[in-house]
Each structure stands twice: as C-alpha cells, then as structure tokens.
C-alpha positions as CSV (number, residue, x, y, z in Angstrom):
1,M,72.3,30.4,91.5
2,N,76.1,30.7,91.4
3,Y,77.5,32.7,88.5
4,D,79.9,34.8,90.5
5,G,82.0,35.7,87.5
6,Y,79.4,38.2,86.4
7,Y,79.4,40.0,89.7
8,K,83.0,40.9,88.9
9,Y,81.9,43.3,86.2
10,D,82.8,46.3,88.4
11,D,82.6,50.0,87.7
12,N,86.0,50.1,85.8
13,I,85.0,47.1,83.6
14,A,81.5,48.5,83.0
15,N,82.8,51.9,81.9
16,S,85.4,50.6,79.5
17,Y,83.4,47.5,78.4
18,D,82.4,48.8,74.9
19,L,85.7,50.5,74.2
20,D,87.7,47.4,75.2
21,R,85.7,45.2,72.7
22,Q,84.5,47.4,69.9
23,E,87.5,46.4,67.6
24,E,86.8,42.7,68.0
25,E,85.6,41.1,64.8
26,H,82.8,39.2,66.5
27,W,81.6,42.3,68.4
28,K,81.1,44.0,65.1
29,L,79.4,41.0,63.5
30,E,77.1,40.6,66.6
31,N,76.0,44.2,66.2
32,I,75.3,43.6,62.5
33,Y,73.3,40.5,63.2
34,V,71.1,42.1,65.8
35,E,70.6,45.3,63.8
36,K,69.6,43.3,60.7
37,L,67.3,41.0,62.6
38,Y,65.3,43.8,64.2
39,R,65.3,46.2,61.3
40,D,61.9,45.0,60.0
41,I,60.4,43.1,62.9
42,N,57.6,44.6,64.9
43,L,57.3,43.1,68.4
44,S,55.2,43.8,71.4
45,T,57.7,42.6,74.0
46,L,61.5,41.9,74.0
47,L,63.8,41.0,76.9
48,D,67.5,41.8,76.6
49,L,69.4,39.7,79.1
50,P,72.0,40.4,80.1
51,A,71.4,44.0,79.0
52,G,75.1,44.8,79.7
53,T,75.9,48.3,78.6
54,G,72.9,48.5,76.3
55,R,74.8,48.0,73.1
56,F,71.8,46.7,71.2
57,F,69.2,49.1,72.5
58,Q,69.4,51.3,69.4
59,Y,68.2,48.4,67.2
60,Y,64.9,47.9,69.0
61,S,63.0,50.9,67.7
62,K,60.2,48.7,66.4
63,V,59.6,47.0,69.7
64,E,56.7,48.3,71.8
65,K,58.0,47.2,75.2
66,I,61.7,46.6,75.8
67,I,63.0,45.3,79.1
68,G,66.7,45.0,79.9
69,I,67.8,42.9,82.9
70,D,71.3,42.6,84.3
71,I,72.8,41.3,87.6
72,S,75.5,44.1,87.6
73,D,74.4,47.5,88.9
74,N,77.6,48.9,87.3
75,M,76.6,47.6,83.8
76,L,73.1,48.9,84.3
77,N,74.4,52.4,85.1
78,V,76.1,52.5,81.7
79,A,73.1,51.0,80.0
80,K,70.8,53.7,81.5
81,K,72.8,56.4,79.8
82,K,72.2,54.8,76.4
83,A,68.5,54.2,77.2
84,D,68.0,57.8,78.2
85,S,69.5,59.0,74.9
86,L,67.0,57.1,72.8
87,P,63.6,58.3,71.7
88,F,61.8,55.2,72.9
89,N,61.2,53.8,76.4
90,I,63.4,51.0,77.8
91,L,62.7,49.6,81.2
92,L,65.9,48.5,83.1
93,H,66.2,46.6,86.3
94,R,68.6,44.3,88.2
95,G,67.5,40.7,88.1
96,D,68.4,37.1,88.2
97,A,68.3,35.2,84.9
98,F,67.5,32.0,86.8
99,N,64.4,33.5,88.5
100,L,62.7,36.0,86.2
101,D,59.8,37.8,87.7
102,Y,57.5,37.5,84.6
103,P,54.7,35.1,83.7
104,D,55.0,32.3,81.2
105,D,55.3,33.3,77.5
106,Y,55.5,37.0,78.5
107,F,58.2,38.0,76.0
108,E,58.0,37.4,72.2
109,H,61.8,37.5,71.9
110,I,64.7,37.2,74.3
111,V,68.2,38.4,73.2
112,C,70.9,36.7,75.2
113,F,74.5,37.5,74.2
114,R,77.8,36.8,76.0
115,L,76.3,35.0,79.0
116,M,76.5,31.3,78.4
117,H,80.2,31.1,78.8
118,L,79.9,32.7,82.3
119,I,77.4,30.0,83.5
120,P,78.9,26.8,85.1
121,P,78.0,23.7,83.1
122,Q,75.8,22.3,85.8
123,Q,73.6,25.4,85.8
124,R,73.1,25.9,82.0
125,Q,70.1,23.7,81.8
126,A,68.3,25.7,84.5
127,L,69.1,28.9,82.7
128,L,67.6,27.7,79.4
129,H,64.5,26.3,81.2
130,E,63.9,29.7,82.6
131,L,64.4,31.6,79.3
132,K,62.1,29.1,77.6
133,R,59.4,29.6,80.3
134,V,59.1,33.3,79.7
135,V,59.4,33.4,75.9
136,S,56.6,32.8,73.4
137,K,58.5,32.9,70.1
138,K,62.3,33.0,69.9
139,I,65.5,33.1,72.0
140,I,68.4,34.7,70.1
141,L,71.4,33.1,71.8
142,Q,75.1,33.9,71.2
143,I,77.5,31.1,72.0
144,Y,81.2,30.8,72.2
145,M,81.6,27.2,70.9
146,A,84.8,25.4,71.9
147,K,86.5,23.1,69.6
148,V,88.0,19.7,70.3
149,I,91.6,20.6,69.7
150,P,94.9,18.6,69.9
151,L,96.8,18.6,73.2
152,Y,99.7,20.5,71.7
153,K,97.4,23.4,70.8
154,K,95.9,23.4,74.2
155,I,99.4,23.7,75.7
156,F,100.1,26.5,73.2
157,Y,97.0,28.5,74.2
158,K,97.9,28.1,77.9
159,L,101.4,29.3,77.4
160,K,100.2,32.2,75.4
161,I,97.9,33.3,78.2
162,L,100.7,32.9,80.7
163,F,103.0,35.0,78.5
164,M,100.3,37.8,78.2
165,K,100.0,37.9,82.0
166,T,103.8,38.2,82.5
167,Q,103.7,41.1,79.9
168,K,100.8,42.7,81.8
169,S,98.8,42.7,78.6
170,E,95.9,40.7,79.7
171,K,92.4,42.1,79.1
172,P,90.5,43.8,82.0
173,W,88.1,40.8,82.1
174,S,90.9,38.2,82.2
175,H,90.3,37.4,85.9
176,I,86.6,36.4,85.2
177,Q,85.9,32.7,85.1
178,A,84.7,31.4,81.8
179,Y,83.5,27.8,81.0
180,S,83.9,26.0,77.6
181,L,81.0,24.7,75.7
182,L,81.3,22.0,73.1
183,Q,78.7,21.3,70.3
184,K,77.8,18.0,71.9
185,D,77.2,19.8,75.2
186,F,74.9,22.3,73.5
187,D,73.0,19.5,71.7
188,F,72.3,17.8,75.0
189,L,71.1,21.1,76.5
190,L,68.7,21.7,73.7
191,L,67.4,18.1,74.0
192,S,67.0,18.3,77.7
193,T,65.2,21.7,77.5
194,N,63.1,20.8,74.5
195,L,64.3,23.7,72.4
196,E,65.0,23.5,68.7
197,I,67.3,25.4,66.4
198,V,65.4,27.6,63.9
199,K,68.6,29.2,62.6
200,K,72.3,28.7,63.2
201,T,74.7,31.4,62.1
202,F,78.5,31.1,62.3
203,L,80.1,34.6,62.9
204,C,83.8,34.0,63.1
205,D,86.7,32.2,64.9
206,Y,87.8,33.5,68.3
207,L,90.6,32.3,70.6
208,G,90.7,28.8,69.2
209,G,86.9,28.5,69.2
210,E,84.0,29.7,67.2
211,V,81.3,32.3,67.7
212,Y,77.7,31.4,66.8
213,V,74.3,32.9,67.1
214,F,71.3,30.5,67.4
215,E,67.7,31.4,67.0
216,L,65.8,28.9,69.2
217,S,62.2,28.1,69.6
218,K,60.1,25.8,71.8
219,N,59.8,22.3,70.3
220,T,56.1,21.7,69.9
221,H,56.5,18.2,68.3
C-alpha cells in the first residue's frame, strides 16, 4: 500500500517528535485520554499502531502482552528506548498496517493515533478492514476531522501556511502529505467496514478542524 508520507519520518523527525508536539493542546489531551482509559482495564493483548515514539507505553501496565508496530525504523528506535525503561515487556517490530501478520481477533484492543490523516482516502477502507480483522473488542482511533469551511477561510489558511514557509517557521513535519477527512467520509468508512461507534470524544479544535477519539467495535447486528 502507498502511504509514503510516513516513510518521511526520518531520524531527525523521530528524535524531536515528542519535543516538537508536547506543548500541543491535543497532544496533552490524547495522553490524558489513553492514561485514563487504561488505568483500570486488564487486557491480555493490545496493539499500538503506529507505535511511533512509544508515547503511550507507560499507560499499558495492566496489559499482559503489548505489541507496537510501526513502518518507520527511526520511530521504532526511539520507542525502544522507552520500552526498555519500563518494568514490563513490550514487543516492537516494523510492520505494514495493511497486512498484519496476526490471526483474526488476536488483539483485544488496538490503539491507533495520528495515522488516518496520513492515509490516502482510497486506502482508508482497506486499513480499517485490516484493523477490524485482527481485533476482538475495540479499536481506539484518533481522527483529525476536517470542517466544511467557507472559501474565504480556506484562502486564509493557505495564505497563513505560505507566510509560515517564507518566515522559515514551518514545523519539521510540514513537508509530509496529509489528507483531510470529513464526518460524512468517516460515516461512510464505518458503514463500509461494518464498524460501529461505542464512544465519541471531542478533544479540541486544531488548525481549522477538530480532534476526536473514537472507540469502535465490530457491528454484530
């Protein structure tokens, strides 16, 4: 599958990834959400995908088997340092989210943050199908939800981005391709993959859009 943007998380981006984002409002709220969710949940298996730098690892202390998968070796190198510092075992390996080497229903939970916006629209359905295949209970999915905004605001945001680039103040990840996702697009994805929303949580506004966390399960009706 083609999600080349994520391959661009090179060594420089990986090593500064947490530092560059830790003051973001939604970064802090995402951490709070995951920490609270897994504070009192005992699980046998959990997949963190993409594992990234391992920012959530510390919250999985009540999970028996934790597997972190990422397509970037550079991100995994950073994640390994966090994993090695924790008193419980975390298995890390490089892998493809579209072709997971695990049997059906293998994981009780999948935690998937900050990935969907990197997936081209025509490939999102395949991604959710694969996550659904290997999960037995819940997918915890973070989404950057785009808004339908007036044309003048779109022009404003584009001009703002151009201005930032001329001032050389763009973020280290500014060159990485991202794809917008509207609520109607997400609704169609859930319908086409037969997933249902167990819980929907709004975190905050971000760059003219909104940040949500969805807890999804297989629709058994």
